[in-house]
VOPAGU-2260 file (C-alpha; in pm, 1 decimal, decimal comma):
REM VOPAGU-2260
SITE   aa  ch    i         X         Y         Z
SITE  MET   A    0    1154,1    -561,9    1109,2
SITE  HIS   A    1     855,5    -326,2    1173,0
SITE  THR   A    2     891,2    -190,3     815,3
SITE  LEU   A    3     876,4    -545,7     670,5
SITE  ILE   A    4     556,0    -607,3     870,5
SITE  VAL   A    5     416,5    -286,2     747,3
SITE  ILE   A    6     495,6    -385,0     389,4
SITE  ALA   A    7     337,9    -734,7     440,4
SITE  ALA   A    8      41,5    -575,7     572,7
SITE  GLY   A    9      33,6    -350,1     251,7
SITE  ILE   A   10      43,0    -661,7      35,8
SITE  ALA   A   11    -241,1    -822,3     234,1
SITE  VAL   A   12    -453,4    -500,7     203,9
SITE  LEU   A   13    -371,7    -505,3    -170,9
SITE  VAL   A   14    -488,6    -866,9    -199,9
SITE  THR   A   15    -809,7    -784,1     -17,6
SITE  THR   A   16    -861,5    -483,1    -237,3
SITE  LEU   A   17    -813,3    -690,9    -540,5
SITE  LEU   A   18   -1059,1    -970,1    -414,6
SITE  ILE   A   19   -1326,3    -718,8    -324,3
SITE  GLY   A   20   -1288,8    -554,5    -671,3
SITE  ARG   A   21   -1337,5    -870,7    -835,4
SITE  TRP   A   22   -1645,0    -967,2    -622,3
SITE  THR   A   23   -1807,6    -630,7    -657,9
SITE  GLY   A   24   -1750,9    -610,2   -1029,6
SITE  LEU   A   25   -1537,0    -318,2   -1014,4
SITE  GLY   A   26   -1247,5    -505,4   -1170,8
SITE  VAL   A   27    -894,4    -599,9   -1068,0
SITE  ALA   A   28    -737,9    -318,4   -1250,4
SITE  ASP   A   29    -951,9     -48,1   -1107,7
SITE  ALA   A   30    -927,1    -205,5    -765,5
SITE  ALA   A   31    -540,7    -187,0    -783,8
SITE  LEU   A   32    -571,8     179,7    -863,0
SITE  VAL   A   33    -822,6     245,6    -585,0
SITE  PHE   A   34    -567,2      60,7    -344,0
SITE  ILE   A   35    -284,5     331,8    -400,6
SITE  PRO   A   36    -458,8     624,9    -226,5
SITE  ILE   A   37    -594,4     400,1      47,1
SITE  TRP   A   38    -232,2     262,2     118,7
SITE  PHE   A   39     -84,0     618,6     109,3
SITE  ALA   A   40    -352,4     712,9     378,9
SITE  LEU   A   41    -241,0     408,6     596,4
SITE  ALA   A   42     128,9     472,9     525,2
SITE  LEU   A   43      77,4     834,7     662,8
SITE  LEU   A   44    -105,7     683,6     953,9
SITE  ASN   A   45     231,3     461,8    1040,8
SITE  LEU   A   46     430,9     766,9     994,2
SITE  TRP   A   47     215,8     951,2    1243,3
SITE  ILE   A   48     221,3     664,6    1492,3
SITE  GLY   A   49     605,2     637,6    1477,3
SITE  VAL   A   50     640,0    1020,3    1527,6
SITE  SER   A   51     370,0    1073,0    1798,4
SITE  LYS   A   52     384,6     736,6    1993,7
SITE  ALA   A   53     717,4     579,1    1915,0
SITE  GLY   A   54     921,2     904,7    1940,1
SITE  TYR   A   55    1072,7     906,0    1613,8
SITE  SER   A   56    1150,2    1229,6    1418,2
SITE  VAL   A   57     971,0    1300,3    1091,5
SITE  ALA   A   58    1328,3    1288,5     930,2
SITE  GLU   A   59    1366,0     936,7    1065,8
SITE  GLU   A   60    1024,2     821,5     950,0
SITE  ILE   A   61    1018,6     967,4     596,9
SITE  PRO   A   62    1244,6     681,9     442,9
SITE  VAL   A   63    1032,3     440,3     621,1
SITE  LEU   A   64     727,2     599,6     468,6
SITE  LEU   A   65     876,7     584,4     124,3
SITE  LEU   A   66     979,1     234,6     149,6
SITE  ALA   A   67     655,5     104,1     329,1
SITE  PHE   A   68     443,2     289,1      77,7
SITE  SER   A   69     640,5     211,9    -246,0
SITE  ALA   A   70     668,1    -155,9    -227,5
SITE  PRO   A   71     296,3    -222,0    -205,9
SITE  ALA   A   72     204,7      53,3    -435,9
SITE  LEU   A   73     455,2     -76,3    -705,9
SITE  ALA   A   74     289,1    -418,3    -673,4
SITE  ALA   A   75     -48,9    -259,3    -729,9
SITE  LEU   A   76      78,9     -84,0   -1030,4
SITE  VAL   A   77     252,6    -414,7   -1169,6
SITE  VAL   A   78    -110,7    -578,8   -1135,2
SITE  TRP   A   79    -271,5    -263,2   -1303,5
SITE  TRP   A   80     -26,2    -303,6   -1595,6
SITE  HIS   A   81     -50,2    -666,0   -1630,6
SITE  VAL   A   82    -432,8    -656,6   -1660,8
SITE  HIS   A   83    -413,5    -369,8   -1892,8
SITE  SER   A   84    -156,5    -530,0   -2123,0
SITE  GLY   A   85    -365,7    -844,6   -2178,9
SITE  GLY   A   86    -139,0   -1055,4   -1962,7
């Protein structure tokens, strides 16, 4: 359940990043690419919290990291591709 919450938070951060990109003139496509390293850092923070506070091992947290990072990052790449393909 926690992983789904983290993924939903990632989508919320993506939407926020896209809106900021649009409002600041950066552009939606560039904002989508900016989101990816930001989200990776936040996903690593989630891993660190899982290991240091919740007591999980790194081996247990790596699959969660991969899933929690990849779903919103893939959404960002889809947005980037859609904007660049003229869709």
